[in-house]
Phi, psi and omega in degrees: 000131179271139179237175177297329176298322178297321179297316179297320178295321179295320177299313181298316179298316184296333184257359183272115175237305175206179186287346183267347183270142176271165183306324182274359181248013181296183183293334179229082188300335179269357184306317179299322179293318180295317179297314180297315179297318179299318178296316181294316180296322177300315179297315177299317181298319179297314181296313183296314180295324179296315180295313181297316180299321178296320182284322186275318179055049181275133177293152176280156183305320182291342175272317181292326181233092185299343179283352177285131178273119180281128185261354179226168176301143184294127175295151185267349181256187184275176191272319188257132350274171179286113179293321178300314180292322180298312181293315180298318181287326177299315179292322179296321177298318178297315179296319181296323179294324181275326183204115186300319181293314178298320179295319179297319177296321179295321179292331173296318177296320177301319179298319178292321177299313181298313179296322179295321179294324177285319182295329180279353176088018182254353179217146169275159177303325179292333175295320179294315178300318177300319177297319177297319179294322177295319177299317178295320178295318178299315177301314182296317180296315180294318180295319180291322182285335184229060181302325180293342177299330184256016179299162181286333180247139176280147179296137178278138179271140181278000000 
């Protein structure tokens, strides 16, 4: 379980290069912002997918179509939207905002997560699309709520 202490440790790690660099001058000056946004977006994605899944109550493919061979232990919750895809895409959006190359690599991982969830028989393609939309919504909510998080200059510590 990630806590706010974990976020602080991640910030410290992201900015530690040598004893002469200040937090905003590390090798990845936006890393603390990206890490914080990724944690927040992950949280929003979990809450949003939980609420939508409770409201929609969609059966998983292996239940709807008994001839599908389930390749993993059966998940206990409903199918729509894909929580794995929502969380992965929320974090990928944060990474993409901070560093285009890292974000592109993260979206490649999101594609593999999405394909894996469908290939194992636990999600329909529309569940994956729903997860991507939830990830985008989480990114948008965090960005709108914390515009200063994405400022060009990092706050100086006293």
